[in-house]
N, C-alpha and C positions, 0 to 999 in steps of 0.2 A: 330716475337714477338709482333708486331703491334696485330695479330689476336687472341694469347693467353690472352695478354690485354683485347681485347675486350670480350672475353670469358668469362673472371674472372668477368669482369664490369656486363655482363649480368648475370650470374648466382646469385651475390651479389644483384643484382638489383631484382631477382627473389624471393631469399629467403626473401630479408626485405621486400617485397610484402605481402608474402605470412605469414608473423608471425605479421603483426599491425593487431590490432581489424578491426572487420569488421564495416560499418556503423550501425547505428540503427536499429534495428527490426522494422517492422511495427506492432503495438497492434491493434488487432481488439478489439476496444471499446464494442461494440455488445456482444461480445462473451466473455469479460472480466468483471468481479465485484468486486464490495466489496459489502460484507455484515457484518452489525455490530448487534453486540447482548450486551446489558447489562441487569444486574440482580438487582433486590429490595428484601429486605425482602420476600414481600408476592407474587413476580413472576419475570418473566423477559421480555422484549422486543426485537423485532428485525425486521431490516429494511436493504435498500439497499442505497446506497450512488453511483449515477451516476459516471462515471470517463469521466472528461472534456479533460483530455490530459495522454497520457503514452508512454514510449518508453524505449525499453530493447537495453542494449548493448551487443552483442553478438559475440564471437570468437572461431570458431573450434567447434560449439555447444554447447557452455558454457556461462554462463552469466557473464558479465565482469562489468557491471555498469546498470544503468537508473533511471526512475523516474515515479510516476503518480502522477496524479492531481485529487482530490475529490471535486465534483461541491456539496458546502455543501446546496445550495440555494436547491436544489430537491431533499435533501434527503426522502427516503420513512418510512414507519411504514407498517409493513406486517401482524404482528400477530393479530391485531383489527380489526374485520369486521365492527362493528358498524362506521358508517361515522362520527358521533359526536364527539366518543370519539377518533377515528382515526384522526380526524382533529385537536383535541384539544392537543394531544401528539404530533403530527406533528410539530404543531405551538410552543409548549412547547419548544421542542428539539431546534427549530431556534432561540429562545428568548435569551436574555442576561443571563438568569441561565444556556444556556447549550451553546452552538456553536455562539452565537451572529453571525447570518450569514449575516447580514444588513452590519455589520463592517468587516468581515471575510466571504466572499462568497467561500473562497476555504482551502481546506486542502491538504498537500503534504506529499510525503514521497521521501527521497532521497538516492539511493543506494551508499554508500560510501565504502563498501566491500561485496564480494559474494564467500565465502571459500566454496570449494566442493573439495572430493577425488576421487569420482567415477562419475561425472557429472550427479548426480542424486538426492543426499541429499546435500542441502544445508544449512549454515547459513549466512542468509544475515543480514547486520550492515549497519544501516542508518541512515536519520534524520527525524523523524516527526515532521512535523510542522501544530499546529491547533491553531486557534486565534493568529496568529503571534507568538507564543513560539514554540521553536525550541527545542527538546528533544532526546538525542540517544536511540535507540533502535536496539535489533538484536531478530532474531525469526529463526525458523527452516522453512524450505521450500523444496517441492518436485519438480523437474523439468523432463519432458519428452519429446522427441525430436520421432514425427514421420513423414517422410518425410520431408516436407520444415517449418513444424509446431511446433513453441515451445509451451509447456504450464507450467506455474510455479504457484505454488499452498502453500500458506502458511496462519499461523493466527499470527496476530499481536497481543499482549496483552499490554495496557498501562494502566498508574492511570491517571485519569481525572483530578484530583485535580494538576497535574505538568501542567495542562494546563490552568489554572485559570476555572475551571468546580468542584466548590465546593458545588452547590447545593444539600442539603440533604446528605452529605457526615459525618457519624460519627465520623470522623477525626476532623471535624472542627464545628460540631453543637453537643448539648447534648439533650439526652430525646428524640429522635427522635423514638424509639422504633420500631414498623413496618414501619414506613413510611422513615427509611431509604433506601438509593440506594448504591449499592456497589462502590467502587471507581474502581474496574477494569473493563475497555471496551474490547470487542475483534471485530477483523477487519478480515474477513475471505478473504483473497484478491486472485482472480485468473487472470492472467494476458495471454493471449493468444497470440502468435505473427508469423508471416511468416518471416524465415529467409533465 
């Protein structure tokens, strides 16, 4: 009887261990990226925001949670080649008209839910925090696994005015004409992790 009890406990412990979430996957920050894109009446701009921290929670090859942190101090502008224009826009984006990086040097996204029916196509829901303001965001993402490497890619679209970024928004200022900047900002996010 003692042997049977021991076997039952051993089998129970094995199944309990295999159904628990795995430890956070190691995210390769140099291979991962966040590309920002914003449009105005007369054109658009884009660049990158370095990741200062990131993690993914993965169980059985599927994302269950995680987060990433963006280094707003070192955001870049990539569409302009003239050094003066590039510097002016970069500094303007860091100013209080936009991201106020002296007060808020990071922005974050925290995954609250990762839904998938096939392990490839996801709906990611979570909290985006910019300038100390947190808003719920959901977006579609694609996930692929090759060997021990997992790659997740998605596009977050958010309304900048909900994060107190109202500079030249036609919803808050009149008669902007071609000086208006659209409220929608896009972030193309790619996370590459070892699982």
